[in-house]
C-alpha positions as a Python dict, from the first residue, in 0.01 Angstrom:
ca = {
    (1, 'M'): (0, 0, 0),
    (2, 'V'): (126, 332, -138),
    (3, 'G'): (135, 666, 45),
    (4, 'R'): (45, 813, 386),
    (5, 'I'): (-314, 922, 311),
    (6, 'T'): (-612, 693, 379),
    (7, 'P'): (-822, 647, 62),
    (8, 'E'): (-1160, 819, 87),
    (9, 'K'): (-1335, 502, -31),
    (10, 'I'): (-1211, 166, 91),
    (11, 'T'): (-1376, -129, -79),
    (12, 'E'): (-1104, -390, -30),
    (13, 'L'): (-786, -447, 169),
    (14, 'S'): (-451, -571, 49),
    (15, 'M'): (-271, -859, 222),
    (16, 'C'): (-104, -631, 479),
    (17, 'E'): (-371, -365, 532),
    (18, 'I'): (-577, -317, 849),
    (19, 'F'): (-900, -114, 857),
    (20, 'V'): (-908, 119, 1161),
    (21, 'F'): (-1258, 231, 1258),
    (22, 'G'): (-1453, 397, 1540),
    (23, 'S'): (-1674, 168, 1745),
    (24, 'N'): (-1856, 146, 2076),
    (25, 'L'): (-1738, -47, 2380),
    (26, 'K'): (-2007, -313, 2332),
    (27, 'G'): (-1883, -385, 1980),
    (28, 'H'): (-2226, -341, 1822),
    (29, 'H'): (-2130, -255, 1465),
    (30, 'R'): (-2455, -115, 1331),
    (31, 'G'): (-2360, 168, 1095),
    (32, 'G'): (-2097, 368, 910),
    (33, 'A'): (-1738, 247, 914),
    (34, 'S'): (-1812, -5, 1191),
    (35, 'L'): (-2079, -177, 982),
    (36, 'M'): (-1839, -190, 687),
    (37, 'A'): (-1571, -336, 915),
    (38, 'C'): (-1812, -607, 1024),
    (39, 'E'): (-1964, -692, 686),
    (40, 'R'): (-1653, -666, 466),
    (41, 'F'): (-1340, -698, 676),
    (42, 'G'): (-1421, -950, 946),
    (43, 'A'): (-1471, -730, 1255),
    (44, 'E'): (-1638, -946, 1519),
    (45, 'W'): (-1967, -851, 1679),
    (46, 'G'): (-1905, -784, 2046),
    (47, 'V'): (-1542, -674, 2006),
    (48, 'G'): (-1533, -299, 2059),
    (49, 'A'): (-1163, -234, 2112),
    (50, 'G'): (-840, -361, 1960),
    (51, 'P'): (-761, -598, 1670),
    (52, 'T'): (-1050, -792, 1521),
    (53, 'G'): (-1056, -963, 1181),
    (54, 'K'): (-869, -744, 931),
    (55, 'C'): (-956, -443, 1146),
    (56, 'Y'): (-869, -246, 1455),
    (57, 'A'): (-1151, -97, 1665),
    (58, 'I'): (-1117, 228, 1861),
    (59, 'P'): (-1416, 300, 2088),
    (60, 'T'): (-1548, 655, 2055),
    (61, 'S'): (-1927, 645, 2099),
    (62, 'H'): (-2055, 792, 2429),
    (63, 'L'): (-1697, 861, 2544),
    (64, 'T'): (-1522, 1190, 2616),
    (65, 'I'): (-1202, 1291, 2436),
    (66, 'D'): (-1001, 1209, 2747),
    (67, 'E'): (-1166, 865, 2762),
    (68, 'I'): (-1090, 801, 2393),
    (69, 'R'): (-724, 906, 2422),
    (70, 'P'): (-593, 585, 2593),
    (71, 'Y'): (-754, 370, 2323),
    (72, 'V'): (-580, 576, 2053),
    (73, 'D'): (-249, 545, 2240),
    (74, 'N'): (-296, 166, 2255),
    (75, 'F'): (-358, 163, 1881),
    (76, 'I'): (-39, 357, 1813),
    (77, 'K'): (159, 111, 2028),
    (78, 'Y'): (1, -177, 1837),
    (79, 'A'): (84, -22, 1498),
    (80, 'R'): (443, 38, 1608),
    (81, 'S'): (479, -328, 1708),
    (82, 'H'): (339, -448, 1371),
    (83, 'P'): (566, -269, 1119),
    (84, 'D'): (476, -500, 829),
    (85, 'N'): (108, -406, 845),
    (86, 'R'): (-39, -89, 699),
    (87, 'F'): (-313, 69, 909),
    (88, 'L'): (-581, 268, 727),
    (89, 'V'): (-719, 509, 985),
    (90, 'T'): (-1068, 633, 898),
    (91, 'R'): (-1220, 952, 1045),
    (92, 'V'): (-1260, 780, 1379),
    (93, 'G'): (-1512, 958, 1606),
    (94, 'C'): (-1633, 1198, 1338),
    (95, 'G'): (-1949, 1005, 1250),
    (96, 'S'): (-2219, 909, 1498),
    (97, 'A'): (-1987, 987, 1790),
    (98, 'G'): (-2026, 1352, 1691),
    (99, 'Y'): (-1671, 1485, 1720),
    (100, 'S'): (-1509, 1721, 1468),
    (101, 'D'): (-1192, 1654, 1270),
    (102, 'E'): (-1016, 1929, 1469),
    (103, 'E'): (-1101, 1746, 1794),
    (104, 'M'): (-1002, 1395, 1683),
    (105, 'A'): (-693, 1454, 1468),
    (106, 'P'): (-464, 1573, 1753),
    (107, 'L'): (-514, 1241, 1931),
    (108, 'F'): (-321, 1079, 1644),
    (109, 'Q'): (-27, 1322, 1651),
    (110, 'K'): (222, 1046, 1742),
    (111, 'A'): (106, 842, 1443),
    (112, 'L'): (286, 1090, 1215),
    (113, 'D'): (611, 916, 1314),
    (114, 'L'): (480, 579, 1197),
    (115, 'Y'): (512, 534, 823),
    (116, 'N'): (285, 228, 830),
    (117, 'V'): (-12, 436, 947),
    (118, 'A'): (-222, 612, 682),
    (119, 'I'): (-422, 912, 803),
    (120, 'P'): (-730, 1083, 651),
    (121, 'K'): (-643, 1375, 426),
    (122, 'K'): (-825, 1629, 649),
    (123, 'W'): (-637, 1506, 953),
    (124, 'M'): (-301, 1514, 778),
    (125, 'A'): (-362, 1880, 689),
    (126, 'I'): (-450, 1959, 1051),
    (127, 'L'): (-158, 1767, 1202),
    (128, 'T'): (113, 1890, 966),
    (129, 'K'): (-11, 2248, 1003),
    (130, 'E'): (17, 2220, 1383),
    (131, 'V'): (371, 2085, 1352),
    (132, 'F'): (466, 2373, 1121),
    (133, 'V'): (308, 2641, 1345),
    (134, 'S'): (486, 2501, 1652),
    (135, 'A'): (819, 2497, 1469),
    (136, 'V'): (778, 2860, 1361),
    (137, 'A'): (665, 2970, 1708),
    (138, 'F'): (972, 2823, 1876),
    (139, 'G'): (1216, 2903, 1596),
    (140, 'I'): (1284, 2537, 1527),
    (141, 'V'): (1401, 2435, 1182),
    (142, 'P'): (1356, 2058, 1148),
    (143, 'E'): (1670, 1890, 1018),
    (144, 'K'): (1661, 1629, 747),
    (145, 'K'): (1724, 1295, 914),
    (146, 'R'): (2026, 1113, 774),
    (147, 'V'): (2061, 739, 806),
    (148, 'K'): (2407, 621, 900),
    (149, 'I'): (2556, 375, 651),
    (150, 'P'): (2897, 203, 627),
    (151, 'K'): (3180, 389, 454),
    (152, 'A'): (3202, 110, 197),
    (153, 'I'): (2882, -70, 94),
    (154, 'T'): (2891, -445, 42),
    (155, 'E'): (2622, -648, -128),
    (156, 'E'): (2538, -802, 209),
    (157, 'D'): (2481, -450, 343),
    (158, 'L'): (2240, -379, 57),
    (159, 'K'): (2042, -696, 125),
    (160, 'R'): (2028, -625, 498),
    (161, 'L'): (1915, -266, 448),
    (162, 'C'): (1648, -367, 197),
    (163, 'E'): (1510, -612, 452),
    (164, 'E'): (1523, -347, 726),
    (165, 'Y'): (1340, -90, 512),
    (166, 'K'): (1110, -343, 344),
    (167, 'Y'): (786, -168, 433),
    (168, 'I'): (905, 175, 319),
    (169, 'I'): (1027, 26, -11),
    (170, 'G'): (701, -160, -77),
    (171, 'A'): (483, 135, 21),
    (172, 'R'): (705, 393, -150),
    (173, 'I'): (702, 633, 143),
    (174, 'L'): (906, 911, -18),
    (175, 'A'): (934, 1129, 294),
    (176, 'A'): (1077, 854, 514),
    (177, 'P'): (1445, 885, 611),
    (178, 'K'): (1639, 612, 435),
    (179, 'P'): (1999, 533, 333),
    (180, 'E'): (2144, 756, 63),
    (181, 'I'): (2267, 477, -162),
    (182, 'H'): (2269, 464, -541),
    (183, 'I'): (2316, 148, -745),
    (184, 'R'): (2366, 58, -1110),
    (185, 'Y'): (2205, -239, -1279),
    (186, 'V'): (2197, -407, -1619),
    (187, 'I'): (1877, -360, -1815),
    (188, 'D'): (1990, -530, -2136),
    (189, 'R'): (2275, -534, -2385),
    (190, 'D'): (2432, -187, -2397),
    (191, 'R'): (2189, -58, -2131),
    (192, 'F'): (2265, 29, -1771),
    (193, 'G'): (2003, 165, -1536),
    (194, 'Y'): (2042, 353, -1207),
    (195, 'A'): (1828, 341, -894),
    (196, 'D'): (1820, 512, -555),
    (197, 'F'): (1767, 315, -238),
    (198, 'G'): (1394, 254, -206),
    (199, 'D'): (1349, 157, -570),
    (200, 'F'): (1515, -185, -556),
    (201, 'F'): (1540, -494, -337),
    (202, 'F'): (1713, -833, -332),
    (203, 'W'): (1500, -1147, -324),
    (204, 'R'): (1601, -1442, -105),
    (205, 'T'): (1814, -1593, -386),
    (206, 'G'): (2019, -1274, -408),
    (207, 'D'): (1857, -1170, -737),
    (208, 'L'): (1802, -796, -781),
    (209, 'Y'): (1458, -652, -858),
    (210, 'V'): (1399, -289, -952),
    (211, 'W'): (1076, -88, -932),
    (212, 'T'): (983, 120, -1236),
    (213, 'R'): (674, 293, -1373),
    (214, 'N'): (799, 267, -1731),
    (215, 'K'): (542, 67, -1931),
    (216, 'E'): (827, -66, -2145),
    (217, 'F'): (892, -314, -1863),
    (218, 'A'): (531, -419, -1794),
    (219, 'E'): (585, -765, -1942),
    (220, 'T'): (875, -841, -1706),
    (221, 'H'): (677, -748, -1392),
    (222, 'N'): (682, -1036, -1141),
    (223, 'Q'): (387, -1016, -902),
    (224, 'D'): (473, -1348, -736),
    (225, 'I'): (808, -1207, -622),
    (226, 'V'): (636, -893, -491),
    (227, 'E'): (386, -1084, -279),
    (228, 'D'): (649, -1328, -153),
    (229, 'Y'): (893, -1055, -45),
    (230, 'F'): (658, -783, 81),
    (231, 'E'): (367, -1008, 185),
    (232, 'D'): (147, -760, 6),
    (233, 'E'): (29, -678, -345),
    (234, 'C'): (195, -330, -336),
    (235, 'R'): (-81, -187, -554),
    (236, 'G'): (16, 132, -735),
    (237, 'R'): (388, 72, -682),
    (238, 'G'): (466, 9, -1048),
    (239, 'Y'): (644, -279, -1220),
    (240, 'C'): (886, -506, -1037),
    (241, 'C'): (1150, -618, -1287),
    (242, 'P'): (1452, -851, -1261),
    (243, 'A'): (1793, -697, -1324),
    (244, 'I'): (2161, -781, -1285),
    (245, 'F'): (2330, -588, -1006),
    (246, 'A'): (2612, -379, -1154),
    (247, 'G'): (2766, -196, -859),
    (248, 'V'): (2711, 67, -595),
    (249, 'R'): (2815, 429, -635),
    (250, 'T'): (3129, 514, -438),
    (251, 'P'): (3235, 858, -309),
    (252, 'Y'): (3512, 871, -571),
    (253, 'K'): (3511, 1047, -906),
    (254, 'D'): (3733, 982, -1204),
    (255, 'A'): (3935, 1228, -1411),
    (256, 'N'): (3623, 1319, -1612),
    (257, 'G'): (3423, 1406, -1301),
    (258, 'D'): (3203, 1094, -1319),
    (259, 'Y'): (3121, 893, -1007),
    (260, 'I'): (3298, 558, -993),
    (261, 'Y'): (3088, 248, -923),
    (262, 'T'): (3208, -87, -796),
    (263, 'G'): (3263, -305, -1098),
    (264, 'D'): (3426, -20, -1295),
    (265, 'V'): (3756, -88, -1467),
    (266, 'I'): (3995, 193, -1380),
    (267, 'E'): (4320, 312, -1530),
    (268, 'M'): (4511, 472, -1244),
    (269, 'E'): (4824, 664, -1162),
    (270, 'L'): (4966, 613, -815),
    (271, 'K'): (5067, 907, -598),
    (272, 'D'): (5405, 760, -510),
    (273, 'G'): (5534, 667, -852),
    (274, 'G'): (5305, 758, -1137),
    (275, 'T'): (5292, 398, -1256),
    (276, 'E'): (4979, 318, -1457),
    (277, 'Y'): (4768, 14, -1376),
    (278, 'T'): (4429, -102, -1492),
    (279, 'F'): (4215, -290, -1241),
    (280, 'A'): (3851, -329, -1138),
    (281, 'L'): (3717, -165, -821),
    (282, 'G'): (3530, -378, -571),
    (283, 'T'): (3414, -379, -209),
    (284, 'F'): (3614, -616, 8),
    (285, 'G'): (3582, -732, 368),
    (286, 'R'): (3276, -726, 590),
    (287, 'N'): (3107, -458, 796),
    (288, 'E'): (3109, -634, 1130),
    (289, 'E'): (3182, -524, 1483),
    (290, 'G'): (3543, -414, 1496),
    (291, 'R'): (3591, -449, 1121),
    (292, 'E'): (3507, -238, 818),
    (293, 'A'): (3476, -318, 451),
    (294, 'Y'): (3670, -102, 205),
    (295, 'Y'): (3679, -10, -162),
    (296, 'A'): (3990, -141, -334),
    (297, 'F'): (4160, -278, -644),
    (298, 'A'): (4254, -630, -535),
    (299, 'L'): (4584, -777, -655),
    (300, 'D'): (4719, -1127, -593),
    (301, 'N'): (4877, -1054, -252),
    (302, 'H'): (4778, -696, -169),
    (303, 'C'): (4540, -423, -279),
    (304, 'I'): (4543, -64, -397),
    (305, 'R'): (4304, 181, -231),
    (306, 'P'): (4154, 470, -431),
    (307, 'E'): (4314, 706, -178),
    (308, 'M'): (4654, 589, -305),
    (309, 'C'): (4580, 713, -658),
    (310, 'R'): (4673, 1052, -799),
    (311, 'K'): (4445, 1008, -1098),
    (312, 'M'): (4174, 754, -1192),
    (313, 'T'): (4010, 720, -1533),
    (314, 'R'): (3721, 482, -1596),
    (315, 'V'): (3778, 278, -1911),
    (316, 'G'): (3502, 14, -1884),
    (317, 'T'): (3321, -227, -1652),
    (318, 'V'): (3339, -597, -1565),
    (319, 'F'): (2988, -673, -1692),
    (320, 'Y'): (3078, -876, -2000),
    (321, 'Q'): (2992, -1237, -2091),
    (322, 'L'): (2675, -1202, -1882),
    (323, 'D'): (2403, -1465, -1864),
    (324, 'W'): (2051, -1403, -1732),
    (325, 'C'): (2030, -1766, -1627),
    (326, 'D'): (2340, -1760, -1404),
    (327, 'N'): (2314, -1740, -1029),
    (328, 'P'): (2400, -1389, -904),
    (329, 'V'): (2774, -1322, -922),
    (330, 'S'): (2918, -1078, -668),
    (331, 'I'): (3116, -772, -775),
    (332, 'P'): (3438, -898, -606),
    (333, 'E'): (3408, -1223, -800),
    (334, 'R'): (3372, -1031, -1126),
    (335, 'C'): (3672, -817, -1031),
    (336, 'Y'): (3881, -1126, -969),
    (337, 'G'): (3767, -1253, -1309),
    (338, 'F'): (3904, -939, -1471),
    (339, 'Q'): (4241, -969, -1297),
    (340, 'P'): (4275, -1346, -1230),
    (341, 'W'): (4548, -1469, -999),
    (342, 'H'): (4629, -1759, -1233),
    (343, 'P'): (4692, -1723, -1610),
    (344, 'D'): (4423, -1843, -1850),
    (345, 'E'): (4359, -1832, -2225),
    (346, 'L'): (4252, -1466, -2217),
    (347, 'T'): (4503, -1184, -2241),
    (348, 'K'): (4489, -854, -2054),
    (349, 'E'): (4406, -688, -2385),
    (350, 'D'): (4113, -926, -2436),
    (351, 'R'): (3969, -826, -2101),
    (352, 'L'): (4024, -457, -2162),
    (353, 'V'): (3840, -477, -2494),
    (354, 'M'): (3554, -672, -2336),
    (355, 'S'): (3530, -420, -2050),
    (356, 'R'): (3479, -138, -2299),
    (357, 'Y'): (3178, -307, -2462),
    (358, 'T'): (2957, -353, -2158),
    (359, 'P'): (2703, -447, -2048),
    (360, 'N'): (2721, -738, -2288),
    (361, 'F'): (2588, -1095, -2306),
    (362, 'D'): (2814, -1218, -2588),
    (363, 'Q'): (3022, -1516, -2480),
    (364, 'E'): (3265, -1520, -2774),
    (365, 'V'): (3570, -1296, -2727),
    (366, 'W'): (3601, -1226, -3100),
    (367, 'K'): (3267, -1044, -3099),
    (368, 'Y'): (3407, -785, -2858),
    (369, 'H'): (3710, -733, -3080),
    (370, 'A'): (3474, -699, -3375),
    (371, 'N'): (3295, -415, -3193),
    (372, 'E'): (3630, -241, -3158),
    (373, 'V'): (3716, -287, -3525),
    (374, 'L'): (3377, -148, -3626),
    (375, 'G'): (3414, 148, -3389),
    (376, 'I'): (3093, 71, -3201),
    (377, 'E'): (3040, 270, -2881),
    (378, 'F'): (2864, 128, -2573),
    (379, 'N'): (2702, 344, -2306),
    (380, 'W'): (2889, 241, -1989),
    (381, 'R'): (3000, 605, -1947),
    (382, 'K'): (2641, 721, -1883),
}
């Protein structure tokens, strides 16, 4: 399920893949790709056009290019209406039908816009070259497509976007336009990781999973989750590993020039008075019609926006007293835990010390103070 190029040898199909082959109108699959479609992938004898078994037939034999074109257009419409399937287009028409790659490839020009359609390597070279030559001839410089995203990203936004871009994430289509979002996650004690959109997703329970090719994480790979979420094996995608979500990167930087993430504990100076506070940054509200979420430091009856600060310095994060077995806890909930509305047995100093030694799974507060006494440094600044 990875990439835009059709493999030269196809011996099996994944759960979502469809074998696209050249046929004849009678559907007599006697040789080449059509015989393979019939014997291996369930193409029915007598079906010469359209979906059949785990295949899609495009009639080419004894037809002119102009007669083939409508069948290719129908295929492209079908592929567009089935975004969760991946279509492996073979060199349709270039076998017994007798056409050249240069004659057939242009018929599939519109398929370049469909990221769930894989095209033969020779055709991709022909099609992309034609696009480039046309752009040069007319002085057109293609712009990089930017995907519009909310000004402040909530966890619900992340889940929605992962679902919307599910195919591109599972297939790892690097060239596809996608949201420019960066997240942080907990790998283990004293270890944060960072991922761009396209390398993570949220399962139905809200648990975060991150894609990696690092063999260190091979044992934590969860193939059942992959097949349940993507409805495909996602071969070649790497290892799918559970992680604890630890914030989304905001547009703000602290006094040291580091990007601030939600879940960061910030020491701030306000523009209107210079008073110093220490609070945790979260995303609050919902991105709905007529409303917008916002980044803020929530207090008991009001909030402080980053725009109100003259200076912000990151001093830690809220990812302490973690537990792998807990249900996912949202960033706002963790922020409220750092600055609770009602007094409890922990002091502000306790929480500040714990925030400095993160990520951390220790439950006992004294262990965090012991880290401070021993002068141990954690890597939350990275």
